[in-house]
C-alpha positions in Angstrom: 8.8 -39.3 9.8 7.1 -39.7 13.1 10.4 -39.7 14.8 11.4 -36.4 13.2 8.2 -34.8 14.2 8.6 -36.2 17.7 12.1 -34.6 17.9 10.9 -31.3 16.5 7.9 -30.8 18.7 9.8 -30.0 21.9 11.8 -27.4 20.0 8.5 -25.7 18.7 7.0 -25.8 22.1 10.1 -24.2 23.7 9.1 -20.8 22.4 11.6 -17.9 22.2 15.1 -18.4 23.3 16.1 -16.9 26.8 17.9 -13.8 26.9 21.6 -14.2 26.1 24.4 -12.6 28.0 28.1 -12.0 27.1 30.8 -12.3 29.6 34.3 -10.8 29.7 36.6 -13.0 31.6 40.2 -12.8 32.5 42.1 -15.9 33.6 45.1 -16.2 36.0 47.7 -15.7 33.2 45.9 -12.4 32.1 44.3 -13.9 28.9 41.0 -12.0 28.1 38.0 -13.8 26.6 34.6 -12.9 25.7 32.0 -15.7 25.8 28.4 -16.6 26.0 28.7 -18.8 29.2 29.7 -17.6 32.7 33.4 -17.4 33.5 34.9 -20.7 34.5 36.2 -21.2 38.1 39.6 -19.6 38.5 38.9 -16.7 36.3 37.7 -13.3 37.0 34.5 -11.9 35.4 35.2 -8.3 34.2 31.7 -7.6 32.9 28.4 -9.1 31.9 26.2 -7.6 29.1 22.9 -8.5 27.7 23.3 -9.6 24.2 19.5 -9.7 23.3 18.8 -7.4 20.4 16.3 -4.6 21.0 12.9 -5.0 19.5 12.2 -3.2 16.3 9.7 -0.4 16.0 6.0 -1.3 16.2 3.6 -0.9 13.3 2.2 2.1 14.8 5.7 3.7 15.2 6.5 2.9 11.7 3.3 4.5 10.4 3.9 7.6 12.5 7.4 8.0 11.1 6.1 7.5 7.5 3.4 10.1 8.1 5.9 12.4 9.6 8.3 12.0 6.7 5.4 12.6 4.2 4.3 15.7 6.0 7.9 17.0 6.0 8.2 16.2 2.3 5.0 18.1 1.6 6.1 21.0 3.6 9.5 21.1 1.8 7.7 20.9 -1.6 5.4 23.8 -0.7 8.3 25.9 0.5 10.2 25.2 -2.7 7.0 25.9 -4.7 6.6 29.4 -2.9 10.2 30.2 -3.3 10.0 29.4 -7.0 6.8 31.6 -7.3 8.6 34.4 -5.5 11.6 34.2 -7.7 9.5 34.3 -10.8 7.4 37.2 -9.6 10.7 39.1 -8.9 12.1 38.2 -12.2 8.9 39.5 -13.9 9.2 42.7 -11.9 12.7 43.3 -13.0 12.0 42.6 -16.7 9.0 45.1 -16.5 11.3 47.7 -15.0 14.0 47.1 -17.6 11.3 47.5 -20.3 10.0 50.8 -18.9 13.6 52.1 -18.6 14.2 51.1 -22.2 11.0 52.8 -23.3 11.8 56.1 -21.4 15.4 56.0 -22.8 14.1 55.8 -26.4 11.5 58.5 -25.7 8.4 56.4 -25.9 5.5 57.0 -23.7 4.7 53.9 -21.8 1.1 52.6 -22.4 -1.4 53.9 -19.8 -4.7 52.3 -19.0 -7.7 54.7 -18.9 -9.5 55.4 -15.6 -12.5 53.5 -17.1 -10.4 50.4 -17.7 -8.8 50.6 -14.3 -12.3 51.0 -12.6 -13.6 47.9 -14.6 -10.6 45.9 -13.5 -11.0 46.9 -9.8 -14.7 46.1 -10.0 -14.1 42.7 -11.5 -11.4 41.9 -8.8 -13.7 43.0 -6.0 -16.7 41.0 -7.4 -14.4 37.8 -7.8 -13.6 37.9 -4.0 -16.6 36.0 -2.5 -15.2 36.4 1.1 -16.2 40.1 0.9 -19.9 39.0 0.8 -21.1 42.2 -0.8 -24.8 42.8 -0.6 -26.8 44.1 -3.5 -26.6 47.8 -2.3 -22.8 47.5 -2.3 -22.8 46.0 -5.6 -25.0 48.7 -7.1 -22.8 51.4 -5.6 -19.7 49.7 -7.1 -21.4 49.7 -10.6 -22.4 53.3 -10.2 -18.9 54.2 -9.4 -17.6 52.5 -12.5 -20.1 54.3 -14.7 -18.8 57.6 -13.1 -15.4 56.7 -13.9 -16.3 55.9 -17.5 -18.7 58.8 -18.2 -16.2 60.2 -20.7 -16.1 56.9 -22.6 -20.0 56.6 -22.5 -20.5 60.2 -23.6 -18.3 60.0 -26.7 
């Protein structure tokens, strides 16, 4: 056991192997050989190449690649979602047009919304948009406008 450890100790202490090279040699007869040792005497060295493999990517490079791939996947998913949303909106628009044409062809009057309903819808939409930051005077003016639009409804 001690002898085995004594023999393995120099191997462990040696550290990483030195860079290896490959040699392409041609002898006097024209035979070509590729070997890991320098060409023997009497032969010609055609080339010498480093055979040490390149180091792999670092942990940081791998993390950057993963983050880039993740961002690209999210961008592609968002693009696909927006395209599907646009396709559905176009489909709904075309269906609505087809319903309107069918109603016109059958002589039906398409349902209309009153000015009062439209005014309420507009007011609700404006008040839902917080980024407009309406002050109290603007909100009061909006309510007054809705009342004016609905005066026929309120009077009857």
